[in-house]
Structures are given as C-alpha cells and as structure tokens.
C-alpha positions in Angstrom: 118.8 104.7 120.2 116.6 107.9 120.0 119.3 110.4 120.9 120.5 112.5 118.1 122.6 110.6 115.9 125.9 111.9 115.4 127.5 110.2 111.7 131.1 111.2 112.7 133.0 108.1 114.3 134.2 109.4 117.7 137.6 110.5 118.1 139.4 107.3 120.0 137.8 105.2 116.7 141.2 106.1 113.9 142.3 103.7 112.1 144.5 101.3 112.8 146.1 98.0 111.5 144.4 96.0 114.6 140.9 97.7 115.1 138.6 98.7 112.4 136.9 102.3 112.7 133.5 102.7 113.0 131.7 103.3 109.7 130.8 106.9 109.6 128.5 106.4 107.6 126.5 103.8 110.0 125.5 104.0 113.6 126.2 101.0 115.2 123.9 100.8 117.6 120.7 100.4 116.1 122.7 97.7 114.2 123.4 96.3 118.1 119.8 97.0 119.1 118.8 95.0 116.6 120.1 92.0 116.8 119.6 92.2 120.7 116.2 91.5 119.9 116.5 88.8 116.7 118.7 87.0 119.0 116.4 87.3 121.5 113.1 86.2 118.7 115.1 83.7 118.5 115.0 82.1 122.0 111.2 82.8 122.4 110.0 81.5 119.2 111.9 77.9 121.1 109.2 78.0 123.8 109.8 75.0 126.3 113.7 76.4 127.9 115.1 77.5 130.2 117.1 80.4 128.4 113.3 81.8 127.0 112.7 82.5 131.1 116.0 84.8 131.0 114.7 87.0 127.8 112.6 90.8 128.3 109.1 89.2 128.3 109.8 87.9 131.5 110.3 91.4 133.2 107.9 94.0 131.4 104.8 93.4 129.1 106.6 94.0 125.5 109.1 92.1 124.0 110.9 92.1 121.7 109.0 92.7 118.7 108.2 95.5 120.0 111.6 96.9 120.5 112.1 95.2 116.6 109.6 97.3 115.5 110.5 100.8 117.0 114.0 100.0 115.4 112.6 99.5 112.0 110.3 102.3 112.3 113.8 104.3 113.6 116.0 102.5 111.0 113.3 103.5 108.5 113.7 106.9 109.1 117.5 107.0 109.2 116.9 105.4 105.5 114.8 107.2 102.9 113.9 109.9 105.1 115.3 112.5 104.1 115.5 111.4 100.6 111.4 111.7 100.5 112.1 115.1 98.2 110.3 116.5 95.7 111.1 115.1 92.6 112.6 111.6 94.5 109.3 110.7 95.6 107.9 108.8 93.2 111.5 106.3 92.6 112.1 106.1 96.4 107.5 104.6 97.0 109.2 102.2 94.1 111.7 101.1 95.9 110.8 101.2 99.4 107.5 98.9 98.2 109.7 96.6 96.6 111.2 96.1 100.1 107.7 95.4 100.7 107.4 93.0 98.0 111.0 91.3 99.1 109.0 90.8 103.4 106.2 89.5 101.8 108.3 86.4 99.7 110.4 86.0 102.3 107.1 85.4 104.8 105.6 83.2 102.2 109.2 81.0 101.9 109.3 81.6 105.5 106.4 79.6 105.6 106.8 77.4 103.0 109.9 75.8 104.6 108.3 75.8 107.9 105.5 73.2 106.7 107.9 71.1 104.8 109.9 71.2 108.7 106.9 70.2 110.3 105.5 67.5 107.9 108.8 65.9 108.2 108.9 66.1 111.9 105.7 63.7 111.7 106.8 61.4 108.9 110.5 60.4 109.9 109.6 60.7 114.0 106.2 58.8 112.9 104.3 61.5 115.2 101.4 62.7 113.5 100.1 65.2 116.0 103.2 67.7 114.5 100.5 68.6 112.1 98.0 70.0 115.1 100.8 72.4 116.1 101.2 76.3 115.3 98.3 76.2 113.2 98.9 73.3 110.6 95.8 71.5 110.8 94.0 74.1 108.6 96.0 73.9 106.0 96.5 69.8 105.8 92.3 70.2 105.8 91.4 72.4 103.4 94.4 72.2 101.2 93.3 74.1 98.6 91.8 76.8 100.3 94.8 76.6 102.3 97.8 77.9 100.0 96.0 80.3 98.2 94.6 81.8 101.4 98.6 81.8 102.4 99.0 83.5 99.4 96.5 86.3 100.2 98.3 86.1 104.0 94.4 85.3 104.5 96.4 82.3 106.8 99.4 82.5 109.5 101.3 79.4 111.1 102.7 80.4 115.1 105.8 82.4 114.7 105.4 82.9 111.0 103.7 86.0 111.3 105.9 89.1 112.1 107.1 89.8 108.4 103.7 90.1 106.9 102.6 91.9 109.5 105.9 94.5 108.1 105.5 94.3 104.9 102.3 95.7 105.7 103.7 98.2 107.4 106.1 99.2 105.3 103.4 99.4 102.0 102.2 102.3 104.1 105.6 104.1 104.8 105.8 106.5 101.4 102.3 107.9 102.8 103.4 108.4 106.2 106.6 110.4 104.8 104.9 112.3 103.4 102.2 113.3 105.7 105.8 113.7 107.9 106.5 116.6 105.5 103.0 118.0 105.9 103.7 118.1 109.7 105.3 115.4 111.9 102.0 116.4 114.6 99.5 115.1 111.3 101.3 111.9 110.8 101.2 111.2 114.7 97.2 112.0 114.9 96.9 110.4 112.5 98.5 107.1 113.2 97.3 107.1 116.4 94.1 107.3 115.2 94.2 104.5 112.7 96.0 102.7 116.2 92.8 103.4 118.2 89.9 102.1 116.0 91.5 98.8 115.3 91.8 98.7 118.6 88.1 99.5 119.8 86.4 98.6 116.9 88.7 95.2 115.9 89.8 96.5 112.6 92.3 93.6 111.9 93.0 91.6 108.5 91.0 88.2 108.8 92.3 84.4 108.1 90.4 82.7 105.3 90.2 79.1 107.8 88.8 80.4 110.6 87.0 83.0 112.2 90.4 84.3 113.2 92.2 87.4 112.9 96.2 88.5 111.9 97.5 87.8 115.8 100.0 91.2 114.8 97.6 93.3 113.3 99.6 95.7 110.9 97.0 98.9 111.7 97.9 98.9 115.4 101.6 98.5 115.0 101.7 101.1 112.5 101.6 103.5 115.2 104.8 101.8 117.0 106.5 102.1 113.6 105.0 105.8 113.0 106.6 106.8 116.7 110.2 105.7 115.3 110.3 107.6 111.9 108.9 110.9 113.6 111.8 110.1 116.6 114.8 109.7 113.7 113.5 112.4 110.9 113.3 114.6 114.6 117.0 114.0 116.0 118.6 114.2 112.6 116.6 117.5 112.3 119.2 118.4 115.1 116.6 118.4 117.8 117.5 116.4 121.0 115.1 114.2 122.9 114.2 116.2 126.1 116.3 115.1 128.6 114.1 116.2 131.8 114.2 114.1 135.8 110.8 114.1 135.8 110.4 111.8 132.3 113.7 109.5 133.6 111.0 109.3 136.8 108.2 108.4 135.4 110.1 106.2 132.6 111.4 104.5 135.2 109.2 104.0 137.4 106.9 102.3 134.6 109.5 100.3 133.6 109.9 99.2 137.9 106.0 98.4 137.9 105.9 96.4 135.0 108.5 94.2 136.1 106.8 93.6 139.4 103.3 93.1 137.9 104.7 90.0 135.4 107.1 88.9 138.0 104.2 88.8 140.5 101.9 88.2 138.0 99.6 90.6 138.7 97.6 90.1 136.5 94.1 89.3 138.2 94.4 93.4 139.3 91.1 95.3 137.5 91.8 98.8 136.4 89.8 98.6 132.9 87.0 101.2 134.9 84.8 100.3 131.6 87.7 102.5 129.8 88.6 100.0 126.1 91.0 97.3 126.5 93.2 99.1 124.1 94.1 101.8 126.6 94.1 99.2 129.6 95.1 95.6 128.1 97.8 94.0 127.9 97.2 93.0 124.2 99.9 91.6 122.0 98.0 91.8 118.6 96.1 94.9 119.0 99.7 96.6 120.8 97.3 97.1 123.9 98.5 100.4 126.1 100.2 99.2 128.5 103.1 97.1 125.8 103.2 100.7 123.5 104.2 102.6 126.9 106.3 100.1 128.4 108.7 99.9 125.0 108.4 103.4 124.6 109.6 104.0 128.3 112.5 101.5 127.7 113.7 102.9 124.5 113.6 106.6 126.8 116.0 104.7 129.5 118.0 103.8 126.9 118.3 106.9 124.9 118.9 109.3 127.9 122.0 107.5 129.5 125.4 107.8 127.3 126.5 104.6 129.2 124.1 102.7 126.9 124.6 104.6 123.5 128.7 103.8 125.1 127.6 100.5 125.2 126.6 100.0 121.6 128.8 101.6 120.0 130.9 98.6 118.7 133.1 98.2 115.8 131.5 97.8 112.2 133.1 94.2 112.6 131.8 93.4 115.4 129.5 90.2 115.6 125.8 92.3 116.9 126.9 94.5 114.3 126.7 92.1 111.8 124.0 90.2 112.8 122.0 93.5 113.1 123.4 94.5 109.8 121.6 91.6 107.7 118.9 91.2 110.1 116.3 90.6 106.7 118.5 87.1 106.4 118.9 86.3 110.1 115.6 86.9 111.2 115.0 84.1 108.2 118.0 82.1 109.6 116.7 82.1 113.2 113.2 81.3 112.1 113.9 78.0 110.6 116.2 77.6 113.0 113.2 78.0 115.8 111.1 76.2 113.5 113.6 72.4 113.9 114.2 73.1 117.0 110.3 72.9 118.4 110.3 70.1 116.3 113.3 68.3 118.1 111.9 69.5 121.5 108.2 67.6 120.4 110.1 64.3 119.5 112.2 64.8 122.6 109.4 65.0 125.1 110.1 68.7 125.2 113.4 68.0 127.4 114.0 71.7 128.3 117.8 71.3 128.4 117.8 69.6 124.8 116.1 72.9 124.5 118.7 75.1 126.0 121.9 73.0 124.6 119.8 73.3 121.1 119.3 77.2 121.7 122.8 78.5 122.6 123.9 76.2 120.0 121.6 77.8 117.6 123.3 81.7 118.9 126.4 80.7 117.4 125.6 79.5 114.7 123.4 83.5 114.2 126.9 84.5 114.8 128.4 82.7 112.2 125.7 83.1 109.5 125.9 86.6 109.7 129.7 86.9 109.6 129.6 84.5 106.6 126.7 86.8 104.6 129.3 89.7 105.9 132.3 87.9 103.8 129.9 87.2 100.5 128.9 91.0 100.7 132.4 91.8 100.8 133.4 89.8 98.3 130.8 91.1 95.7 132.7 94.6 96.5 135.0 96.3 93.7 138.7 95.6 95.1 140.6 99.1 95.3 144.1 98.7 93.8 146.8 98.1 96.1 149.9 100.9 95.0 
C-alpha cells in the first residue's frame, strides 16, 4: 500500500473481450483496501452480532477507522500532492475546501437520517427507550439548542462521528501541502507536535450539550492522515519504502504482541511509568501511540510483501474496486444501513443470529449499491462513436 506506486498496467492485464484491463491512471490497491475498511466499519457499526467478533479490532490495538484515515491520507497525496504548485494553489485549495464542505453536509445528512430512523423505530415499535440510545437523548431534551449544536458540530450521535473529523482534516489539507512543499520533515514534526499537544493538554473540540468532546479528535487524527500524505508524496517522487529485515521483524513482532494483548485481555498491565496516556494508553479519541504504531506496522507489512500488492491489484470492475472508488456514497449508505440494523437488533432483543443475517445482507447491498453507482457513472460519460 505504501510502496512505490506503478501507474502502468501489469504485463498480464492486456484488454480482452472477457477481461477488462486495469486502468493505467488508477491504482486499484487503495480502492481494495478502502473497500475492506468500509465493509469492516459497517460490520462494527452493528454491534451485538457474530460477524463483529471477526473484525480486526478483536486482534489488535487499532481498527478499521485508523486504516481508513491512513488510506485517505495516501489518496489525498495521490490526488492533490503534485498539483499543489505555484499558480494553482488557490484553485486547488478551493477544490479541497469544497470537498470538506461536501463531507460536512454528508455528516449532517446522515445524522438527521439517523435521528429519523431511531425516532421512527420508537414510534412504530412503541419503544421510547430507543431515544436514549447513541446520544440522542440530549437532542430531545434540548431540542432548540440541540439542532444548533448539531449544525455547528457541537453534538455528535454515536457511530456518526467519522465524517466530521474527516471534514476538519480536509480543511487543513492545503496548509499540509504548502508545508510539505517547504519541507516534508517540517510537516511531519509540526503534525506530530499538534498530535502530542492535543493528547497531553486535551485539546479537542467540545460538545455543547454536555461536558464531553468529540469521539474522534481531528487535532490527533490529522497526524495519521499527514503520515499517509507524506508517504504517498515520497512514493511518487521515486523513493522506495525501506525494506529492512529489522523493520519487518519489529513490525511483525508488534502486530503479534498487539494480537495477544487484545485476545488475552492484558488491559490490567500497567507500563505507563508516569508518561502521558497519549504515549502509553489505548485511547481512540486522541489516537494513542499504541494504536498509531499498530496501524503503521500493519501497513508496512502489507507494503513490503509483494504478495499483498498482487492480491490487491484487481480488475477495474471488481466489486471491491467499485466500493473503494465510490467510497463516500457507499460509506453514507453503510452508515444509514447500520442505523437500521441497530434499531432492528434493539427491538428484537439483540438476537445475534438475526443481527448476523442482517449484516450479511447489508454487505451484499454494499456491492449492489456500488455496482449501481458505477452504472450511473457510465451513463453520464460521453459515449464514443463506433466506426
């Protein structure tokens, strides 16, 4: 994933009537990894069913959210990195900020639909206790303030907090690219300093209706995004990721230690030695170092072993590639579907079997929706006249 990207199609991908070629302009590996993250996020957002126990969060410190943000940084570096030059910076910045606004609108839309799903479930099934789920109650108790807080990102519903963080990080992207142009090392150090300060001094956007704060702190998670941008820019400049036996051994060892730690529930072990929790804890909000190192170790192992790269090089019309290519609408679709699943699980007594069947069907709908989006995109493209 972090290896030097090759933009020419492999020798065995010549276009035939039976097998479309891989697009020379698009590297399908990022699409495949992003699709796997989206499917995993959907599974984890319907808690209480059997498939949840098979996802990566049960075998390591990080989960699909960290992987998704790292891939997003890689994708941002690929999409905008080389275009951010003198004479084009303002236009590209406006394009990036428009994308950030799109993410903001998507966040508000999914939050409102989530409210409607839970309120509808409460009315239809006569289960008013649904309103006490996923942080909805403060909106009901303080309606006027609540909707203002939602629009100003001062109140977040459970499982509806990734897009808001991502939108803030995208607002910072032009500044990241400008600083990278001055010095990639300077960008890395500035981002690391912000991450560390946010963790030590609890610098985080607050919620308006309670004493809490955002579940995913953008001032912390921007560091992982920046690492992705830097790695992609380094790759596109022709610099290979170092493939050193010691780095491979350290990464594999840390991944194995993380797996044992989570599987055997070694959470009572204290190795803090008085250091800040952001360096020794496992907090997701502030992206503790343990989680950060875990996702980076996994990414490094995926990058340095060619077998994973070959497995992720798929045809441009492969279902996983389609999901990854249409990531935002698929993510919105998956979030809405997961909220429906949560309501159904709630009113059926959290039966894990019914929940598992719903998730399996939802995964199938992910593939169908991605295929539909691709079909719509094909219809909007100009048709080439045949001679």
